[in-house]
N, C-alpha and C positions, 0 to 999 in steps of 0.2 A: 511588445509583440502582440499580434492578434490572437484571440482565444479560438482554438479549433472548434469546428461545429459539434463534434461529439461531446466536447467538454461543455459547450453552451447548453446542449440538451440535458446533460447531467445537472448543471447548475440550476436549470429551470424546472427540474423535477420530472423530466420526460412528459411534458404536457399532452403529447399525442399518444402516450402509452395507454394500452388497455389492461384489463385484468382478466385473463383467461383462467377461470377456476378449474378447468379440466387439465391444466398443466401443473404438475407438482413434483417434477423430477428433482429439482434443487432441494425442496423441502425433504423429500424422501432420502436424498443423499446425506443431508445434514442430520437427519434422524437416524442414520446408519442402517437404513432398511433398503436402500436402492443403490445399486452399483454404478459407478461412473463408466462411461463408454469413451473410448474403446478399451480401457485398461481393466475393466471387470473387477474393480476393487471397491469395497466399502470404505467410507472415509476413515474409519479407525485403522483399517488395514493399510491404507495409503500413508497415513501419518506415521505408523510404526515402521513400515518397510522402506519408505523412501527418504526418511530423515537422514541426511548425510550422504545420500547416494547422488553425488553431484553430477555424475555422468548421465544418469537417468533423468534427473531434473532438467538438465540442459538439453538432452536429446528429445525427450518426449514433449508434446505440445498440447495434447487434448485435455490433460488434467487441470490446467489452470482455469478453464471455464467452469469446472465443477467446484474447485476449491474457492473460487472467488466469482460467484455468479453476479452479473449485473443486468440491467434492463436493456441490453443491446445484444444483437447477434454477434457471436465470435467466429473464429475460424474452425471450430469443432462443431460440425453440424449434427453430431450425436448428442450435443448438449442443447439446452433451451434457454432463452432469455429469462431472467428472473421476473417473477410475477409479484405484484403488490401483496397478494394474499400469502405468498411464501415468505416475504419479508416479515409479515406479522407473525406467521407460524414459527419461524426460526427465533425471532426476538422473544416470543413467549416461552421458549424452552431453554432453560439455563444450560443444559448439557450441549445443545446445539451452538449456543453462543460461545461456550468454552471451546468447542471444536473450531470455530472461526478464529479464535485467538491462537489455537494450535497450528492452524493453516498459516497464519501470519508468521509465527515463530519459525515454522519450517522454511518459509521462503526467505526470511531474514537470515537464517543460518546459511542458506544457499548463497546469499549475497555477502557473506562474511560479517554478519551483524548479529546482535542479540537484543531482545527486548528486556530492558532492565526494570521498567516499571509499567504495569498495566494502567496505573492511575494517572500518570503524567504523560505516558508515551515515550519516556526516555529510552533511547537506543544507544548502544555502544558497539565497538568492534567485538567480534567473536574472541573468546579467550581460549588459551591452551586447554585441551589438546587440539582445538580447532585452530587453523591458521588463516587469518583474515586476508593475508596478502594475495594468494592465488585467487581467492574469491573476488576480491576487488578487481584484480586484473581481468577476470572473466567478465565481470559486469562492465568494465570499460570497453572491452572488445566485442562482446556478444550483444549487439544492439537490439535483438528481438526481446531481450529482457526489459527494455524500456517500455514496450507496449504492455508487457505483463505488469509492470509497476503501476501504470495508469489504471489498469483494471483493478489491481489490489486496492488502490486508494479510493476508487469509486465505490467498490464493494464495502470497504470499511465504513465509509460515510453512510451508506444505505442502512447499515445496522447499528448506527449510533456510536461507532468507534472513531469518529473523526479526529479526536485528540491524538490518535495514533498517527494520523497523516502528518500532523504538525511535528510530532516527535521524529518521524522518519525524515521529513524534508529538512528540518533544522540540523539533524545529525549529518546528513550529506553536505549541507552548506558549511557546517563547521569543519568537516574533513577537507573540503575544497579550500576553505579560507585559511585555516590554521596549519594544516598538514600537507596541503597540495596533493591530496588524494582525490580520486574520482573527478579530476578536474580536466576533462577533455571536452572539446567543443560540442560534439554531437550529444553527449550526455547532458551537458549544460542546456542545450536547446530543448531537449525533451523535458528536463526539469523545469525550465522557465516557462515554456508554453503549455505543457500538459500537466505535469505533476503538481506544480504550485497552484494551479487553478482548480484542482480536484478537492476543493474545500468550500462547502456551501456557506459557512459563516463568513460573511463579507468582511467584517472587521479583521478577522484572523487572516483571511486571504490577502488583504491589503497590507497587513503588518509584515507577513512573511515575504510578500513581493518587495516591500521596502528594504528588508534585510538583504534579499538577493541583489537588489539594485546597488546597495552599498558595496557588497562583496565584488560585484562585477565591475566596479570602477567608479561608482557614483561618488564615493568619498575616498580620496587618495589615502593610502596607508591604513584603511579600515580593516580590522581583522575580527571576524566573528569567532570568538574563542569558545572553548568547551565550558568554561565558567559562565559565559554569557548565555549559552545554550541551556544549561541547567537552571540558571536563574529565571530565564524566560518561561520555562515549563512550570516551575514552581509558582511563579507569579500568576500564570494562567490558572493553575489549580486553586490558588488561594483567593484570587480576586475575580476570576472569570474572564480575564483579559490579559493579552500580552503587553498592553500599553502600561507604561510605568509612571504616568502622571499621578 
């Protein structure tokens, strides 16, 4: 499949992007000093009040540009594109970086998942009292979330959390292959064209694309199991590569 233009811009590091130092709304939001619009919440307030409020997270649309800013215009014109100086400012602040992980955990919970390991990116289904089944069903049928996931993955990459992208993608692939969950055509198209390409590390992007190709039918009877998923993440953590040569 061809790589969409917005993903190509991301992979190239937005070569035409400028750095407007007069814009700092994203930095202020992640410092917990500026409120997101139109919801008028500080980031700590949003994390606390909206976790588990699935109806609100599904219905509201403006918050995602604030939780996961990227160097592109979004549908919320009360937000701003992420500026390079904001990336540096957020990365320099340990608390802000922890808030980004909290944002990721909030959305994983909305999708019926949980982050098991920040170090490897390992993801699993939500555990009781959370019920992953209705959340998976919502993700299958509520396709506007596919755009949100592309934004989340781009944002994580910008801030050095790209290992989380691989953890998310390979979890979804395992669910599709081993458990036949999240395995509908329109989700697979978004995953194969957009999500799987939101990784700037070329070797990792190619390895994940290869696993996806095998699951999609490139190798008859191939199953990407949970054990294979865990082993791949541990291998990457210990050797720096998914490849097992």
